[in-house]
N, C-alpha and C positions, 0 to 999 in steps of 0.2 A: 261284683266287687273285684277290683284289680288286684292281682296277686303281687306280693312283694318280691323283690329280687332274691331274698333269702329263701322264700318258698319255692320260687322257680328253680333255684340252684339245687335244692333238696330233691325236687321232683326229677330233675335230669339225672342226678346221681342214682336215685333209687331205681329208675328205669333200667339203667345199665347194670346195676347189681342184680336185678330180678332175672335178667336173661343170661347172667354169667354164673351158671350153677355149679361149675367146677373150675379148678385152676386152668384146665385146658380151654374152657369156654371164656374165661377171663382174657387169656392171651389171644384167642381167636378174635374176640371183640375189640381188644386193643389194636390188633393188626388191622382190622377193617377200618377203624377210625383213623389210624395213622396213615393208611393208604389214601383215604379220602382227603386228608390234609396235606398231601403231596410228599409224604415221606417215601424213601426208597428202601425196599426190603433187601437185606443182606443175608447170606447163608454161610454158616461156619465152614462148610466143606468146599467153599468156592473162594476165589480171590476177590478182594474188595477194591473198588475204585472209589476213593473218597476225595477226588480232586475238586469236585463241584461243591460249593457251599450249599447247605440245606439240611433237611432232616433225614436221618437214617435209623433203621432198627434191625435187630436180629433176635431170633428166638432160639432157645435150647430146650429140647424135650417137648416142645409144644406147650410147656407150662411155665416157663420163665421168659422174660422179654427185657431187652435193654434198648431204649430209644435215646438218640442223642442228636444234637443240632450243631453243625459246624458252620462257623461264620465266614470261613475263607481267610481269616486273619490269624496271626500268631497268638493263639489263646494263652493266657497266663496260667490257666489251670482249669479246674472243673467245679461245677455246681451240681451236686448229685442228690436227687430226691429218691430215697430207697423205701420200698414197701414190699408186701408179699401177696401172692395170688391165692394161697390155700387157706382153708378154714377147717376147724375140727369137724369130723364127719364119721360116718360108718362106711367102711370099704368092703366090697364084695370079695369073698374068697374064691378060689378056683372051685369049679363044680359046685356052685352055691346051693342048689336046691336040696332041701332035706324034707323027707316025708315022714309025718308022725301023726297018729290019731286023726287021719283024714285031712290034715292040713299040709300044705307045702309052705315051708318057711325058707328064708334065704340066710345062708351062713355068712356072717359078717364079722369084722374085727374093728376095734376102735382106731380111728386115725386122729392123733392129737389128744389133747386133754379136754374132751367134751364133757359138758353137763349132760348126764344121761336122762334125768327125769323129763325135761321138755320134749324129748323125742317121742314120748308115748302119746298115742291117741291123736296123732296128726296125720293127714294125708301125706304120703311120701312118694318119691319116684326114684328112678335110676338114671344116671348120666355119667359121661366120661369119654374115654378114648378106646377105640378098638383098632386092631391091626388085621388087615386082610391082604390077600395077594391080588394084584392087578397087573396084567400083562407081564407076568413073570417077576414082578418086583413087590416088595412089601410096602404097604401104604397105610398111613394112620388116618383114621376118620373119627370125627366127633359124633356122639350120639346123645340124645336127650329124649327120653320117653315122656312126652309132654302131656301126661294125664295122671290122675290119682291112681297109683298102681299098688301101693303097699301101705301097711299100717302095723305099728307095734302096739298091741293091746295091753292095757294095764290089767293087773290081777285085781279082781273085785275086793272091796274092803271086807266083805264077809269071809273071804278066804285068807286074809292077812290083816287081822284086827290091829296089828301094830304098824301098819303101813305109814300112818301119819306121825309116827314117833321116830322115824328114821329107817332107812333101808339101804343095804349095801348091794348094789347092782352087780350081777354077773354078766359080763359082756357075752359070754358063750351061751348062757341060758336065757336071760331076760331080754336081750337087745335084738333078737332075730325077728325080722318083720314077717308078717303073714303075706304070702303072695297069692295063694289060691287054695283049692281043695285037691283031692286026689286026682281029679280029671285033668289038672293043669300041670302034671309032671312033665318036665321037658319043654315047657312053653316059654320060659324066660329067654332062652337063646333064640327061639323063633321070633319073639316080639322084637328083640334087638336087631336081628337080621332084617326083619321087615322094615323097621325104621330106617335102616341103612340102605335098603333096596338091594340087598344081596341074598344069596341062598343060605338057608340054615346049614350050619356046618362049615361055612367058609371063613369064619372068624378064627384067627390063629392066636390072638392074644388080646388082653383087655386091661384097662385100669378104670374100674367102675365104682361109683360112690352113690350112696343115698343122699337125697336132699329133700328138704321140707318144701311142700308145694304152696304154703301160705304166702300170699302177696304182701309186699310192703304196705305200711299204713301210716297215716298221720293221726295223732290223737292228743288228748289233753284239752283243758278248758279253752285254750286258744290254738289248739293243734300245734303246740310248741315242741312236741316230741315226735320222733319217727321210730318205727320198729320195722325190722327187716331181717331176713337171713343174711349172714355173711357181712355184716357191717365191719367186723374185724376180719380182714383188713381192707376190704374193697372200698370202703369209704375213703381211705387215704389214696388208694390206687387211682380212682377216677378223679378225685380232686387234684392229685398230682398231675394227671394228664391234662386237665383243663388249664392248670397253671403253666405247664410246659408250652402248650399250643398258643397261649395268650402272651407269652413272654418274649422279650428281645434283649440280647446281651452279646455284643461282639467281643467283649473282653475275656469271656470264659465259655468253655464248652458245656452246654446244658445237657444233663443226663437224667433220665428216668429209668430206674432199675426196679423190676418186679420179679422177685425171687419166689420160687416154689419151696415147699417143705419146711417153712419156718416153724410150723406147728409141731414138727417131729424132730427138730434139732438142726435143720439146715445142712446136714452132712451128706449131701448128694451132689452129683455133677451139676444140677440145676439149682442148688441151694446157695445161700450166702457163704457157706464154708467151702464151696467148690471154687473152681478157677474161672467161672464164667465172666465175672466182672473184670478180673485182672487180664484175662485173655482179650476182652474187647478193648480195654484201655491200651494194651500193648499194640494192637492193630491200628488203633487211631493214631497213636504216637508214631508208629512206623510209617504210616501213610503220610504224615506231616513232616517226615524226614528228621525227626528228633533223635539225638543221641541218648544213650542210657542215662547220662547225667541230666540232660534236659528233661527227660521223663520224670526223674526224681524231683526236680525243681517244680515241675507242673503239679505233681502229687502233693508236694509240700505247700503249694499255694491253693489247695483245693479244700472244699468243705462239703461234708455229707450231712443230710438230714435223714435220720432213720424214723420213718413215719408209721406208727402202729398205735392203735387206739389205747386209751388209758381208762382206769377205773374211776367212775364218778362215785362220790360218797353215796352209800345206800341208805335210804331213809329209815329202814328197819334195823340197820347194822352199822350205826355210826361208830361203834366201838372198834370196827375193823379198819377205820381210816386213821391217818396220822392226826396228831393233836391240832396241827395248824394247817397243813397243806392238804386241802380237801377240794378237789375239782368238782364242779357242777356242770351238768349239761347246759348248753347255751352260754357257757362262761368263756368260750374262746379256746384258743390253742392251749394244750397242756404240755408243759415242759417237764420232762421226767428225769429224776435223779435217783441214783442208787450207789451207796458206799462200796458195795461189792462189784460195781461196774457191770451189773446186769443191764443197766442203762449207761450209755457212754458219756452223757452230758457232764462237762466239767465247767469251771469258771469261764474259760475262754469260749467254748461253744455256746454256753448259756448267754454270754454277752452278745454273740451273733444273733441268736433268736430274739433276745429282748430288744436289740436295736432295730431289727426288722419290724417287730410288732409295734414298737414305739413310733417309728418313722411313718408307718402306714396305718396307725390307729386301729390295730387289730388287738382285741382283748386277749390277755394271756393269764394263765394260772399255772400252778405248780403241783406235781404229784410226787410224793415220796411215800414209800411203804410205811405202814405202822411198824415200829421197830421189833414187835413181837410176832409179826405176820409175814411169812416168807412170800415174796412176790414172784412174778414171772420174769421172763427176759424176752429179748427180741433180736432182730438181725444186725443191729448196729455194731455191737461188740464182736459178733461172729464175722461179719464182713471185714472188720478191721484186721483180722488175722491174715487176710489175703491182700488187702490194699489199705495201708494206714493213712487215714485222713482225720482232720479235725471233725468230730462228729457230735451231733446233739440228737437225743431221742425226744420225739414229740408225739402227740396223738390228739384225738378228740375224746372227751369224756363220754363214757357209755356205761349202761347197766347191763347185767346178765351176760357178761363176756363169756364166750364159748358155749352159749346156748344156741340152738338152731334158729332162734328168733330173738334178736338183740335189740336194745333200745338206746337211742342217742338224741341229741338236740337238733331241732330243725335249723336253727340259725347257724349252728357250728359248721355246716357244710360250706356255706359261703365264706366263713372265716378261714377254713383250710384252703379253699381255692385262692383266696386273696393272698394268704401266706405263701403258698407254693409259687405263685407268680412273682411275688416280691423277692422270694429267695432266689429264684432262677435269675432275676435281674440284678441281684446284689453284686457289687464289684470290689468289696473290701478285701484286702490281702492282710492276713494276720501273721 
């Protein structure tokens, strides 16, 4: 049976998510794909030559990336598709091995607002970035222990009869994964060193996270649902990349921004509250010989899409959804509103999104929080404190947000790819 284009699109994106186990791996895999598509890599610590039309990209901290396409013509402004590389997880602390009662557990702390319960009783492993010395210089290397290495065991119901009546998890007590027994003391660093091909003891620093080993899946009566780790927000990252690569627009500079640390507030040098985006735009404008006033005109003619997934109405908790605005999986792009501006969409930016969806026959739905339920936020309003653009917040409807294994709609992947391409090609000036 021939697969539909929507199924093919979902399979492509899930394969990319599966191998992008940390924010560092997201950007490394983005880098590889951009290079394969003829983009030129730039480095912040070097001069930039942007005289030739074409695609360029730059990374910061190995976990944030900005890619852009210059047409060689005097662009009127920017079309920016923004998303984030990180997902809620458990991060290893320094000297993580803890020996107790014949077990070796790893000392971790929560990264972001994760749902704790789904982390239990699943095969886990460790991945991230390490720093070593090579030829007298510090060098960052990625590592991924690609096997089932850890597990966080639940406490048996016999020892906690109230477990199914609600439980308050202690990150320091309950969330530490089992690594081995007493004979395995000191082996974690050896395993990581072996995976890197270096000697044990040569690692000078690290940023290591746990991740769930469970593979993405299609399920449902018609396989209309997908489940995977890190759908929030890699689903938008990879759909945005496909849209960028497929788009053409000589009137505007097309930009894909992928920020790190959205899940912990974005207040880092590589986050949306940092200067990364503004720094890159400044260098693009300078390379094109624009004055400060011309730069401001270009920004005023620009539009940003902040793409981060949205809550689908939950079948068992309909009371948590708004009375009217209830997105469903496979219902298309979700346009997000918030009176307190946790989402930046207003009447103007909503009009931009609705026009794109109408003109390209992309299904559209709306998310607004239940007025008595506090919602989350994303990077659109934070990025606006650095570079002020007309911005709309969108996403795809999903269930189990911030679980290590999230659920979304199969068809919606293609909807987002089509939307991002159409957005990059839009030429309206507001």
